[in-house]
VEXSEDREN-933482 format. One record per residue (C-alpha): y, x, z. Coordinates in pm, whole numbers. Example, Ala and Ser with C-alpha at 12.3 -4.5 7.8 and 13.67 -1.06 7.14 Angstrom:
# residues 2
atom yy=-450 xx=1230 zz=780
atom yy=-106 xx=1367 zz=714
# end
This chain:
# residues 650
atom yy=504 xx=-916 zz=2763
atom yy=177 xx=-731 zz=2754
atom yy=131 xx=-418 zz=2962
atom yy=227 xx=-82 zz=2826
atom yy=38 xx=240 zz=2877
atom yy=16 xx=336 zz=3240
atom yy=173 xx=671 zz=3315
atom yy=328 xx=811 zz=3633
atom yy=651 xx=1001 zz=3589
atom yy=704 xx=1297 zz=3816
atom yy=1047 xx=1458 zz=3810
atom yy=952 xx=1823 zz=3775
atom yy=1236 xx=1935 zz=3551
atom yy=1354 xx=1881 zz=3197
atom yy=1041 xx=2014 zz=3028
atom yy=771 xx=1911 zz=3276
atom yy=617 xx=1568 zz=3307
atom yy=370 xx=1406 zz=3541
atom yy=132 xx=1311 zz=3260
atom yy=44 xx=1425 zz=2911
atom yy=273 xx=1269 zz=2652
atom yy=97 xx=1407 zz=2346
atom yy=-4 xx=1125 zz=2116
atom yy=-366 xx=1100 zz=2016
atom yy=-422 xx=1138 zz=1644
atom yy=-196 xx=1170 zz=1344
atom yy=-7 xx=909 zz=1145
atom yy=-36 xx=1026 zz=786
atom yy=91 xx=774 zz=535
atom yy=-209 xx=600 zz=373
atom yy=-247 xx=746 zz=21
atom yy=-531 xx=686 zz=-219
atom yy=-738 xx=987 zz=-318
atom yy=-1094 xx=1056 zz=-440
atom yy=-1209 xx=993 zz=-81
atom yy=-963 xx=725 zz=31
atom yy=-888 xx=366 zz=-68
atom yy=-631 xx=114 zz=52
atom yy=-608 xx=-263 zz=44
atom yy=-269 xx=-433 zz=83
atom yy=-253 xx=-737 zz=312
atom yy=99 xx=-842 zz=215
atom yy=151 xx=-1205 zz=119
atom yy=122 xx=-1532 zz=309
atom yy=-18 xx=-1526 zz=661
atom yy=-84 xx=-1821 zz=892
atom yy=186 xx=-1834 zz=1160
atom yy=264 xx=-2019 zz=1479
atom yy=531 xx=-1973 zz=1744
atom yy=423 xx=-2048 zz=2100
atom yy=685 xx=-2301 zz=2211
atom yy=514 xx=-2371 zz=2545
atom yy=739 xx=-2338 zz=2850
atom yy=580 xx=-2013 zz=2965
atom yy=516 xx=-1890 zz=2607
atom yy=157 xx=-1809 zz=2703
atom yy=-38 xx=-2107 zz=2575
atom yy=-187 xx=-1887 zz=2302
atom yy=-344 xx=-1660 zz=2563
atom yy=-447 xx=-1943 zz=2792
atom yy=-625 xx=-2115 zz=2501
atom yy=-736 xx=-1787 zz=2345
atom yy=-604 xx=-1858 zz=1996
atom yy=-744 xx=-1525 zz=1878
atom yy=-1107 xx=-1635 zz=1928
atom yy=-1118 xx=-1870 zz=1630
atom yy=-910 xx=-1940 zz=1319
atom yy=-553 xx=-2023 zz=1412
atom yy=-559 xx=-2353 zz=1221
atom yy=-826 xx=-2486 zz=1458
atom yy=-593 xx=-2474 zz=1760
atom yy=-303 xx=-2656 zz=1598
atom yy=-65 xx=-2667 zz=1301
atom yy=40 xx=-2345 zz=1129
atom yy=311 xx=-2236 zz=887
atom yy=278 xx=-2011 zz=584
atom yy=474 xx=-1695 zz=668
atom yy=544 xx=-1414 zz=421
atom yy=457 xx=-1061 zz=527
atom yy=653 xx=-841 zz=532
atom yy=956 xx=-1037 zz=654
atom yy=1129 xx=-1153 zz=967
atom yy=1021 xx=-1503 zz=1068
atom yy=1369 xx=-1611 zz=1180
atom yy=1535 xx=-1721 zz=854
atom yy=1237 xx=-1826 zz=641
atom yy=1186 xx=-2181 zz=764
atom yy=1398 xx=-2486 zz=839
atom yy=1306 xx=-2514 zz=1207
atom yy=1624 xx=-2414 zz=1393
atom yy=1418 xx=-2324 zz=1700
atom yy=1262 xx=-2030 zz=1514
atom yy=1590 xx=-1858 zz=1435
atom yy=1664 xx=-1767 zz=1796
atom yy=1308 xx=-1790 zz=1927
atom yy=1217 xx=-1553 zz=2211
atom yy=854 xx=-1508 zz=2311
atom yy=511 xx=-1484 zz=2152
atom yy=444 xx=-1564 zz=1787
atom yy=101 xx=-1547 zz=1624
atom yy=3 xx=-1423 zz=1279
atom yy=-340 xx=-1449 zz=1117
atom yy=-493 xx=-1337 zz=788
atom yy=-845 xx=-1338 zz=647
atom yy=-909 xx=-1019 zz=453
atom yy=-1192 xx=-989 zz=200
atom yy=-1364 xx=-652 zz=219
atom yy=-1521 xx=-451 zz=-63
atom yy=-1896 xx=-446 zz=-7
atom yy=-1909 xx=-67 zz=20
atom yy=-1660 xx=-77 zz=309
atom yy=-1883 xx=-299 zz=520
atom yy=-2215 xx=-137 zz=427
atom yy=-2140 xx=236 zz=402
atom yy=-2161 xx=372 zz=756
atom yy=-2008 xx=699 zz=636
atom yy=-1685 xx=512 zz=561
atom yy=-1417 xx=470 zz=823
atom yy=-1207 xx=150 zz=794
atom yy=-860 xx=149 zz=950
atom yy=-612 xx=-132 zz=1002
atom yy=-252 xx=-11 zz=980
atom yy=59 xx=-210 zz=1073
atom yy=386 xx=-65 zz=945
atom yy=586 xx=-227 zz=1224
atom yy=571 xx=-532 zz=1449
atom yy=880 xx=-620 zz=1646
atom yy=858 xx=-576 zz=1938
atom yy=531 xx=-576 zz=2138
atom yy=209 xx=-641 zz=1949
atom yy=-152 xx=-718 zz=2041
atom yy=-414 xx=-710 zz=1763
atom yy=-760 xx=-866 zz=1738
atom yy=-1017 xx=-842 zz=1459
atom yy=-1276 xx=-1120 zz=1452
atom yy=-1162 xx=-1212 zz=1802
atom yy=-1210 xx=-860 zz=1941
atom yy=-912 xx=-676 zz=2087
atom yy=-848 xx=-356 zz=1888
atom yy=-490 xx=-239 zz=1958
atom yy=-164 xx=-285 zz=2145
atom yy=168 xx=-127 zz=2063
atom yy=514 xx=-125 zz=2215
atom yy=811 xx=-67 zz=1986
atom yy=927 xx=-255 zz=1681
atom yy=1001 xx=16 zz=1423
atom yy=708 xx=256 zz=1396
atom yy=353 xx=223 zz=1261
atom yy=32 xx=194 zz=1458
atom yy=-330 xx=157 zz=1359
atom yy=-683 xx=89 zz=1478
atom yy=-1024 xx=206 zz=1360
atom yy=-1214 xx=-120 zz=1298
atom yy=-1521 xx=33 zz=1134
atom yy=-1770 xx=-86 zz=1396
atom yy=-1640 xx=-442 zz=1377
atom yy=-1662 xx=-477 zz=1000
atom yy=-1988 xx=-283 zz=965
atom yy=-2182 xx=-467 zz=1236
atom yy=-2340 xx=-727 zz=1011
atom yy=-2337 xx=-898 zz=671
atom yy=-1958 xx=-950 zz=669
atom yy=-1761 xx=-1005 zz=352
atom yy=-1429 xx=-1058 zz=529
atom yy=-1254 xx=-1006 zz=859
atom yy=-1004 xx=-1218 zz=1048
atom yy=-697 xx=-1029 zz=1170
atom yy=-487 xx=-1187 zz=1445
atom yy=-160 xx=-1034 zz=1565
atom yy=45 xx=-1168 zz=1857
atom yy=402 xx=-1039 zz=1868
atom yy=659 xx=-1072 zz=2146
atom yy=1025 xx=-998 zz=2065
atom yy=1145 xx=-1005 zz=2427
atom yy=1367 xx=-712 zz=2517
atom yy=1393 xx=-585 zz=2875
atom yy=1601 xx=-312 zz=3040
atom yy=1313 xx=-71 zz=2972
atom yy=1252 xx=-140 zz=2602
atom yy=1415 xx=42 zz=2310
atom yy=1647 xx=-119 zz=2233
atom yy=1701 xx=-271 zz=2579
atom yy=1798 xx=-627 zz=2663
atom yy=1778 xx=-881 zz=2941
atom yy=1662 xx=-1240 zz=2976
atom yy=1926 xx=-1467 zz=3124
atom yy=1793 xx=-1778 zz=3296
atom yy=2038 xx=-2069 zz=3300
atom yy=1966 xx=-2247 zz=3626
atom yy=2254 xx=-2499 zz=3632
atom yy=2061 xx=-2815 zz=3542
atom yy=2387 xx=-3004 zz=3485
atom yy=2446 xx=-2781 zz=3182
atom yy=2103 xx=-2660 zz=3071
atom yy=1750 xx=-2805 zz=3052
atom yy=1503 xx=-2693 zz=3315
atom yy=1363 xx=-2346 zz=3241
atom yy=1632 xx=-2267 zz=2982
atom yy=1679 xx=-1899 zz=2902
atom yy=1840 xx=-1679 zz=2637
atom yy=1799 xx=-1317 zz=2530
atom yy=2105 xx=-1102 zz=2604
atom yy=2153 xx=-781 zz=2406
atom yy=2417 xx=-509 zz=2406
atom yy=2393 xx=-411 zz=2039
atom yy=2568 xx=-562 zz=1741
atom yy=2289 xx=-665 zz=1505
atom yy=2052 xx=-959 zz=1503
atom yy=1723 xx=-912 zz=1686
atom yy=1506 xx=-1009 zz=1390
atom yy=1133 xx=-1017 zz=1465
atom yy=793 xx=-1039 zz=1299
atom yy=578 xx=-820 zz=1076
atom yy=861 xx=-635 zz=906
atom yy=665 xx=-378 zz=707
atom yy=342 xx=-365 zz=509
atom yy=7 xx=-435 zz=674
atom yy=-295 xx=-276 zz=507
atom yy=-651 xx=-158 zz=539
atom yy=-747 xx=190 zz=428
atom yy=-1057 xx=406 zz=437
atom yy=-1147 xx=767 zz=503
atom yy=-1479 xx=943 zz=543
atom yy=-1605 xx=962 zz=902
atom yy=-1506 xx=1329 zz=901
atom yy=-1147 xx=1325 zz=785
atom yy=-808 xx=1494 zz=768
atom yy=-626 xx=1342 zz=1064
atom yy=-286 xx=1510 zz=1048
atom yy=-87 xx=1777 zz=866
atom yy=223 xx=1956 zz=992
atom yy=439 xx=2151 zz=749
atom yy=746 xx=2365 zz=811
atom yy=922 xx=2566 zz=544
atom yy=1143 xx=2871 zz=516
atom yy=1268 xx=3138 zz=279
atom yy=1227 xx=3514 zz=254
atom yy=1483 xx=3611 zz=-10
atom yy=1364 xx=3412 zz=-315
atom yy=1011 xx=3354 zz=-182
atom yy=945 xx=3010 zz=-37
atom yy=735 xx=2993 zz=278
atom yy=519 xx=2689 zz=352
atom yy=363 xx=2701 zz=697
atom yy=88 xx=2445 zz=740
atom yy=-144 xx=2321 zz=1010
atom yy=-426 xx=2074 zz=939
atom yy=-603 xx=1870 zz=1206
atom yy=-955 xx=1733 zz=1150
atom yy=-1146 xx=1459 zz=1328
atom yy=-1513 xx=1361 zz=1308
atom yy=-1671 xx=1705 zz=1271
atom yy=-1656 xx=2047 zz=1431
atom yy=-1821 xx=2215 zz=1134
atom yy=-1593 xx=2213 zz=833
atom yy=-1401 xx=2415 zz=578
atom yy=-1045 xx=2356 zz=463
atom yy=-891 xx=2452 zz=133
atom yy=-525 xx=2404 zz=52
atom yy=-330 xx=2453 zz=-266
atom yy=33 xx=2397 zz=-355
atom yy=122 xx=2257 zz=-696
atom yy=462 xx=2242 zz=-859
atom yy=601 xx=1935 zz=-1034
atom yy=419 xx=2029 zz=-1354
atom yy=85 xx=2043 zz=-1169
atom yy=55 xx=2421 zz=-1176
atom yy=-102 xx=2587 zz=-871
atom yy=158 xx=2821 zz=-720
atom yy=-17 xx=2913 zz=-393
atom yy=-356 xx=2871 zz=-227
atom yy=-503 xx=2915 zz=118
atom yy=-797 xx=2838 zz=345
atom yy=-840 xx=2740 zz=707
atom yy=-664 xx=2499 zz=938
atom yy=-349 xx=2705 zz=975
atom yy=-167 xx=2944 zz=746
atom yy=133 xx=3032 zz=535
atom yy=166 xx=2983 zz=161
atom yy=412 xx=3209 zz=-22
atom yy=583 xx=3078 zz=-335
atom yy=763 xx=3343 zz=-544
atom yy=1088 xx=3223 zz=-706
atom yy=1052 xx=2892 zz=-525
atom yy=1235 xx=2581 zz=-633
atom yy=1420 xx=2461 zz=-325
atom yy=1470 xx=2105 zz=-209
atom yy=1844 xx=2047 zz=-248
atom yy=2044 xx=1736 zz=-157
atom yy=2176 xx=1503 zz=-424
atom yy=2485 xx=1648 zz=-601
atom yy=2432 xx=1992 zz=-449
atom yy=2216 xx=2138 zz=-726
atom yy=2135 xx=2074 zz=-1090
atom yy=1775 xx=1994 zz=-993
atom yy=1792 xx=1825 zz=-653
atom yy=1501 xx=1702 zz=-444
atom yy=1234 xx=1932 zz=-588
atom yy=897 xx=1839 zz=-443
atom yy=575 xx=2037 zz=-446
atom yy=237 xx=1876 zz=-373
atom yy=23 xx=2020 zz=-95
atom yy=-339 xx=1930 zz=-171
atom yy=-579 xx=1955 zz=121
atom yy=-956 xx=1942 zz=77
atom yy=-1192 xx=1905 zz=372
atom yy=-1563 xx=1981 zz=339
atom yy=-1748 xx=1885 zz=656
atom yy=-2102 xx=1872 zz=781
atom yy=-2194 xx=1534 zz=928
atom yy=-2514 xx=1375 zz=1053
atom yy=-2554 xx=1215 zz=710
atom yy=-2496 xx=1543 zz=525
atom yy=-2193 xx=1708 zz=365
atom yy=-1878 xx=1498 zz=321
atom yy=-1541 xx=1562 zz=161
atom yy=-1192 xx=1428 zz=224
atom yy=-879 xx=1480 zz=14
atom yy=-514 xx=1428 zz=103
atom yy=-196 xx=1517 zz=-89
atom yy=134 xx=1563 zz=92
atom yy=473 xx=1598 zz=-85
atom yy=650 xx=1913 zz=36
atom yy=1011 xx=2018 zz=-8
atom yy=1099 xx=2380 zz=66
atom yy=1432 xx=2395 zz=245
atom yy=1599 xx=2531 zz=557
atom yy=1841 xx=2373 zz=804
atom yy=2073 xx=2560 zz=1039
atom yy=2379 xx=2486 zz=1251
atom yy=2663 xx=2720 zz=1345
atom yy=2956 xx=2638 zz=1570
atom yy=3147 xx=2497 zz=1273
atom yy=2902 xx=2439 zz=987
atom yy=2586 xx=2250 zz=893
atom yy=2379 xx=2461 zz=654
atom yy=2108 xx=2354 zz=411
atom yy=1936 xx=2645 zz=238
atom yy=2203 xx=2871 zz=382
atom yy=2493 xx=2684 zz=219
atom yy=2749 xx=2458 zz=390
atom yy=2657 xx=2094 zz=363
atom yy=2910 xx=1814 zz=412
atom yy=2770 xx=1468 zz=489
atom yy=2951 xx=1211 zz=275
atom yy=2747 xx=900 zz=321
atom yy=2689 xx=572 zz=499
atom yy=2534 xx=399 zz=793
atom yy=2290 xx=127 zz=697
atom yy=2081 xx=-153 zz=838
atom yy=1749 xx=-294 zz=725
atom yy=1899 xx=-637 zz=670
atom yy=1924 xx=-896 zz=393
atom yy=1936 xx=-1269 zz=332
atom yy=1623 xx=-1472 zz=418
atom yy=1392 xx=-1173 zz=463
atom yy=1590 xx=-1035 zz=761
atom yy=1450 xx=-690 zz=828
atom yy=1147 xx=-742 zz=606
atom yy=1066 xx=-460 zz=366
atom yy=1144 xx=-539 zz=2
atom yy=1104 xx=-292 zz=-287
atom yy=1364 xx=-466 zz=-506
atom yy=1623 xx=-456 zz=-230
atom yy=1539 xx=-95 zz=-151
atom yy=1585 xx=19 zz=-510
atom yy=1914 xx=-171 zz=-535
atom yy=2037 xx=9 zz=-225
atom yy=1938 xx=350 zz=-360
atom yy=2100 xx=280 zz=-694
atom yy=2419 xx=186 zz=-509
atom yy=2402 xx=501 zz=-298
atom yy=2377 xx=716 zz=-610
atom yy=2656 xx=519 zz=-783
atom yy=2869 xx=571 zz=-474
atom yy=2811 xx=947 zz=-473
atom yy=2665 xx=928 zz=-122
atom yy=2447 xx=1223 zz=-27
atom yy=2331 xx=1101 zz=313
atom yy=2284 xx=819 zz=561
atom yy=2194 xx=764 zz=924
atom yy=1909 xx=526 zz=1005
atom yy=2131 xx=323 zz=1234
atom yy=1999 xx=217 zz=1479
atom yy=1622 xx=257 zz=1450
atom yy=1365 xx=429 zz=1225
atom yy=1349 xx=279 zz=876
atom yy=1036 xx=209 zz=673
atom yy=825 xx=505 zz=563
atom yy=887 xx=411 zz=201
atom yy=1261 xx=461 zz=260
atom yy=1197 xx=815 zz=380
atom yy=983 xx=883 zz=74
atom yy=1263 xx=774 zz=-160
atom yy=1509 xx=995 zz=28
atom yy=1276 xx=1291 zz=-35
atom yy=1252 xx=1192 zz=-399
atom yy=1624 xx=1141 zz=-464
atom yy=1771 xx=1406 zz=-236
atom yy=1939 xx=1170 zz=11
atom yy=1980 xx=1351 zz=343
atom yy=1882 xx=1157 zz=656
atom yy=1990 xx=1160 zz=1018
atom yy=1679 xx=996 zz=1165
atom yy=1768 xx=777 zz=1462
atom yy=1540 xx=623 zz=1722
atom yy=1601 xx=268 zz=1856
atom yy=1808 xx=401 zz=2148
atom yy=2097 xx=158 zz=2101
atom yy=2253 xx=-62 zz=2367
atom yy=2150 xx=164 zz=2658
atom yy=2422 xx=54 zz=2899
atom yy=2249 xx=-83 zz=3208
atom yy=2189 xx=153 zz=3504
atom yy=1821 xx=49 zz=3517
atom yy=1782 xx=162 zz=3154
atom yy=1822 xx=522 zz=3270
atom yy=1533 xx=511 zz=3517
atom yy=1192 xx=674 zz=3497
atom yy=1022 xx=382 zz=3318
atom yy=1282 xx=382 zz=3041
atom yy=1279 xx=759 zz=3015
atom yy=902 xx=767 zz=2980
atom yy=915 xx=513 zz=2696
atom yy=1203 xx=696 zz=2524
atom yy=998 xx=1017 zz=2521
atom yy=700 xx=833 zz=2372
atom yy=918 xx=679 zz=2100
atom yy=1053 xx=1022 zz=2004
atom yy=694 xx=1149 zz=1981
atom yy=601 xx=863 zz=1751
atom yy=911 xx=917 zz=1536
atom yy=863 xx=1292 zz=1500
atom yy=492 xx=1245 zz=1432
atom yy=569 xx=1005 zz=1147
atom yy=869 xx=1178 zz=985
atom yy=821 xx=1549 zz=1062
atom yy=717 xx=1640 zz=706
atom yy=1007 xx=1475 zz=522
atom yy=1246 xx=1737 zz=381
atom yy=1521 xx=1473 zz=363
atom yy=1521 xx=1444 zz=743
atom yy=1755 xx=1716 zz=866
atom yy=1842 xx=1595 zz=1216
atom yy=1707 xx=1369 zz=1491
atom yy=1933 xx=1124 zz=1673
atom yy=1808 xx=1015 zz=2014
atom yy=2060 xx=737 zz=2086
atom yy=2368 xx=549 zz=1972
atom yy=2664 xx=482 zz=2202
atom yy=2477 xx=488 zz=2534
atom yy=2667 xx=452 zz=2861
atom yy=2647 xx=827 zz=2891
atom yy=2914 xx=848 zz=3159
atom yy=2673 xx=694 zz=3412
atom yy=2545 xx=949 zz=3661
atom yy=2175 xx=943 zz=3555
atom yy=2267 xx=988 zz=3187
atom yy=2301 xx=1366 zz=3204
atom yy=1946 xx=1427 zz=3323
atom yy=1812 xx=1148 zz=3103
atom yy=1949 xx=1285 zz=2777
atom yy=1893 xx=1645 zz=2874
atom yy=1527 xx=1554 zz=2910
atom yy=1500 xx=1349 zz=2588
atom yy=1682 xx=1611 zz=2379
atom yy=1479 xx=1900 zz=2524
atom yy=1156 xx=1712 zz=2459
atom yy=1258 xx=1637 zz=2100
atom yy=1336 xx=2004 zz=2039
atom yy=995 xx=2093 zz=2180
atom yy=830 xx=1846 zz=1943
atom yy=1021 xx=1987 zz=1645
atom yy=1208 xx=2316 zz=1689
atom yy=1293 xx=2322 zz=1317
atom yy=1564 xx=2052 zz=1326
atom yy=1884 xx=2003 zz=1525
atom yy=1921 xx=1708 zz=1760
atom yy=2217 xx=1480 zz=1821
atom yy=2310 xx=1154 zz=1977
atom yy=2600 xx=937 zz=1878
atom yy=2882 xx=888 zz=2127
atom yy=3191 xx=673 zz=2146
atom yy=3300 xx=791 zz=2491
atom yy=3570 xx=1019 zz=2619
atom yy=3448 xx=1376 zz=2601
atom yy=3519 xx=1453 zz=2966
atom yy=3300 xx=1166 zz=3082
atom yy=3010 xx=1216 zz=2843
atom yy=2713 xx=1370 zz=3023
atom yy=2484 xx=1392 zz=2720
atom yy=2686 xx=1577 zz=2458
atom yy=2649 xx=1926 zz=2615
atom yy=2283 xx=1925 zz=2509
atom yy=2320 xx=1826 zz=2143
atom yy=2351 xx=2062 zz=1846
atom yy=2596 xx=1848 zz=1647
atom yy=2851 xx=1606 zz=1794
atom yy=2846 xx=1264 zz=1628
atom yy=3144 xx=1045 zz=1718
atom yy=3207 xx=677 zz=1647
atom yy=3567 xx=556 zz=1657
atom yy=3747 xx=245 zz=1535
atom yy=4116 xx=323 zz=1561
atom yy=4343 xx=31 zz=1471
atom yy=4052 xx=-208 zz=1482
atom yy=3917 xx=-255 zz=1835
atom yy=4252 xx=-151 zz=1980
atom yy=4604 xx=-109 zz=1844
atom yy=4522 xx=-403 zz=1620
atom yy=4689 xx=-373 zz=1284
atom yy=4877 xx=-53 zz=1363
atom yy=4750 xx=174 zz=1088
atom yy=5031 xx=421 zz=1157
atom yy=4865 xx=552 zz=1477
atom yy=4530 xx=640 zz=1323
atom yy=4607 xx=994 zz=1206
atom yy=4743 xx=1109 zz=1541
atom yy=4460 xx=952 zz=1742
atom yy=4188 xx=1078 zz=1510
atom yy=4322 xx=1434 zz=1501
atom yy=4340 xx=1431 zz=1881
atom yy=3980 xx=1307 zz=1898
atom yy=3849 xx=1588 zz=1678
atom yy=4046 xx=1864 zz=1847
atom yy=3948 xx=1745 zz=2194
atom yy=3575 xx=1740 zz=2116
atom yy=3575 xx=2074 zz=1939
atom yy=3784 xx=2248 zz=2202
atom yy=3541 xx=2127 zz=2470
atom yy=3211 xx=2221 zz=2304
atom yy=3263 xx=2444 zz=1998
atom yy=3010 xx=2248 zz=1796
atom yy=3035 xx=2091 zz=1449
atom yy=3149 xx=1729 zz=1449
atom yy=3049 xx=1433 zz=1231
atom yy=3257 xx=1116 zz=1211
atom yy=2944 xx=908 zz=1240
atom yy=3111 xx=564 zz=1228
atom yy=3449 xx=431 zz=1122
atom yy=3561 xx=120 zz=939
atom yy=3709 xx=-228 zz=951
atom yy=3589 xx=-585 zz=923
atom yy=3661 xx=-729 zz=578
atom yy=3600 xx=-1073 zz=434
atom yy=3531 xx=-1033 zz=64
atom yy=3805 xx=-1202 zz=-138
atom yy=4065 xx=-1199 zz=141
atom yy=4380 xx=-1026 zz=15
atom yy=4705 xx=-952 zz=191
atom yy=4986 xx=-708 zz=110
atom yy=5121 xx=-554 zz=326
atom yy=4767 xx=-517 zz=465
atom yy=4652 xx=-744 zz=745
atom yy=4327 xx=-726 zz=940
atom yy=4018 xx=-871 zz=767
atom yy=4173 xx=-831 zz=421
atom yy=4028 xx=-595 zz=161
atom yy=4363 xx=-412 zz=155
atom yy=4341 xx=-342 zz=529
atom yy=3993 xx=-192 zz=498
atom yy=4112 xx=35 zz=217
atom yy=4426 xx=142 zz=401
atom yy=4236 xx=216 zz=721
atom yy=3987 xx=433 zz=533
atom yy=4270 xx=622 zz=363
atom yy=4425 xx=705 zz=701
atom yy=4092 xx=845 zz=822
atom yy=4044 xx=1041 zz=501
atom yy=4376 xx=1221 zz=540
atom yy=4265 xx=1366 zz=873
atom yy=3908 xx=1430 zz=757
atom yy=4044 xx=1634 zz=466
atom yy=4222 xx=1859 zz=715
atom yy=3945 xx=1893 zz=970
atom yy=3657 xx=1945 zz=728
atom yy=3816 xx=2280 zz=645
atom yy=3759 xx=2374 zz=1008
atom yy=3464 xx=2216 zz=1192
atom yy=3410 xx=1856 zz=1079
atom yy=3089 xx=1852 zz=875
atom yy=3055 xx=1489 zz=775
atom yy=3177 xx=1132 zz=748
atom yy=2957 xx=821 zz=745
atom yy=3123 xx=486 zz=676
atom yy=3035 xx=185 zz=887
atom yy=2880 xx=9 zz=708
atom yy=2702 xx=22 zz=375
atom yy=2667 xx=-359 zz=362
atom yy=2751 xx=-662 zz=574
atom yy=2470 xx=-756 zz=812
atom yy=2367 xx=-1034 zz=1047
atom yy=2449 xx=-1035 zz=1419
atom yy=2420 xx=-1274 zz=1710
atom yy=2652 xx=-1570 zz=1691
atom yy=2985 xx=-1508 zz=1865
atom yy=3345 xx=-1613 zz=1796
atom yy=3413 xx=-1253 zz=1685
atom yy=3148 xx=-1256 zz=1412
atom yy=3172 xx=-1485 zz=1108
atom yy=2813 xx=-1500 zz=978
atom yy=2757 xx=-1146 zz=1093
atom yy=2935 xx=-811 zz=1087
atom yy=3161 xx=-777 zz=783
atom yy=3238 xx=-405 zz=797
atom yy=3029 xx=-337 zz=487
atom yy=3183 xx=-186 zz=176
atom yy=2930 xx=-411 zz=2
atom yy=2858 xx=-771 zz=90
atom yy=2521 xx=-866 zz=232
atom yy=2428 xx=-955 zz=-127
atom yy=2519 xx=-595 zz=-233
atom yy=2838 xx=-681 zz=-421
atom yy=3127 xx=-433 zz=-388
atom yy=3447 xx=-488 zz=-195
atom yy=3758 xx=-291 zz=-294
atom yy=3674 xx=-17 zz=-44
atom yy=3354 xx=63 zz=-232
atom yy=3556 xx=188 zz=-530
atom yy=3786 xx=388 zz=-304
atom yy=3489 xx=551 zz=-135
atom yy=3317 xx=616 zz=-467
atom yy=3620 xx=804 zz=-598
atom yy=3638 xx=1007 zz=-278
atom yy=3269 xx=1097 zz=-264
atom yy=3252 xx=1214 zz=-626
atom yy=3564 xx=1426 zz=-572
atom yy=3409 xx=1578 zz=-260
atom yy=3096 xx=1661 zz=-458
atom yy=3308 xx=1822 zz=-730
atom yy=3485 xx=2067 zz=-502
atom yy=3456 xx=2434 zz=-575
atom yy=3182 xx=2485 zz=-320
atom yy=2951 xx=2311 zz=-569
atom yy=2944 xx=2399 zz=-937
atom yy=3116 xx=2135 zz=-1152
atom yy=2824 xx=2120 zz=-1396
atom yy=2593 xx=2014 zz=-1111
atom yy=2800 xx=1707 zz=-1036
atom yy=2866 xx=1626 zz=-1399
atom yy=2494 xx=1633 zz=-1479
atom yy=2428 xx=1375 zz=-1207
atom yy=2737 xx=1155 zz=-1234
atom yy=2544 xx=873 zz=-1405
atom yy=2835 xx=779 zz=-1627
atom yy=3095 xx=806 zz=-1352
atom yy=3441 xx=758 zz=-1498
atom yy=3566 xx=1066 zz=-1313
atom yy=3381 xx=1273 zz=-1572
atom yy=3474 xx=1151 zz=-1918
# end
């Protein structure tokens, strides 16, 4: 893999580091405005996997210096998508190493001729390590497969009479003990069993390591003096909404900033000037979760106008940011949104579907959101990595609350708790917070899922990551998701909310549904007695093959999944009156995993199939979630107005 950023870690304590971790520049989502344009590069790209023994033939022959077709055969590869399941070459499905993408992009004439225009290449995600060239010139490298990165390519496309540019992206999906998620390469050296040089990727997480350009790639423009970043936090003073803003500008030191806040009807409700300030909104409409208010997910529009003095004269830039006014707080037994108790009744998901793998797809995304609303789900966790920015935008729009999780899954090796891994984990949290900090739907950060947190270095490791995340964003609580015994877990003391995964009567006590209630009640009481913090049942469920039926219930049948959920629900109904603040089913839909004898074409714990068709448990969960929403803590008319024809409300 290519080198990462050099940085020396010095252990000076949980909040001190041996080098500056602050990221350079913002990561505002590219939006068109009077001063900004965007050009989508989705579609078919030229593609080649480097099947050479050392996987480095592309670098040795410098494939980036000329069109990819000139150095050998290429495939047409859709972007966004994973490359693994698109073709018929079996070698691609489990390929580990470098793959190469290329696309010629035609440029509007004004982009290449107007020197007061800044042209930026943005890649929504490239799994896992990416190197980018434009017209054969290196412009960017990025480590991490789930967050965006970009490069200013203005000088390259404005250096001559160009009408197009050639974009080349090399991506390596190799996982090491120091990546997020981690993995190892296992070399099979027994030549009586394996060919010479044979190796496989070993991972400690239960989903397929899809790879490629998973999210949109685009070009966008700004003026040379531009709005680089905006940070918004919100609060309430009685019925007055407070919008605290900070605007960062690049390209000029002589500028003026004007901001105004508009409601959903376009009316200006507050105005301000300068790079930092507070807007006050009398009788503010709050951002409420789905099913918690008659008008959930209310979004204002923060319009920012920059007027700057440049060498070429005055220039203006405009950016509009959706803003939801809401508060989040945690007590020792409650999770509060806008001062009212909030109970998570939702799902865990994966970005996963037939053929496209983890590739972004608007049709699939809307189907998933329609199913979430049909289900009565008010929340989900981005298990086990950050989802596409467009997903976060829909959560803001529909009122779906998000626990935003970084790719810290499968952290089980001792070497994954060392300084190199810790440094990268801190950088990933910075990138995640930078991207998602302004989304009202995001109410909590999750720094890991089921790490080996009983290992001795884990305490310092997670103390450091959690403290750093709270420094980056003091406005949200932080968690990580555990499946360990409370006495051995060295990370939980530092979280604000305890998230626990458990699979009683599935991974042990096989088939014995009668022990679930006792074991689950013991789990909850043990955690709460130890830490006096609210608890979320962040995963529970059972593998189910759609169409398998057995009564009395047997494992893998639809009846067993339903019965197991009912046993959990009995205990959850008791404990949510005390300190349990949520339940998230594992999983929303079936998803692909590595091939093992324990997985029949993937993980089948979904309440929907991979094709988004319901199993029996989906109807059970739907009935439960709508009843939870209709409890006296929420007004019945709120739920009825949003029930979308639900049969519980004739």
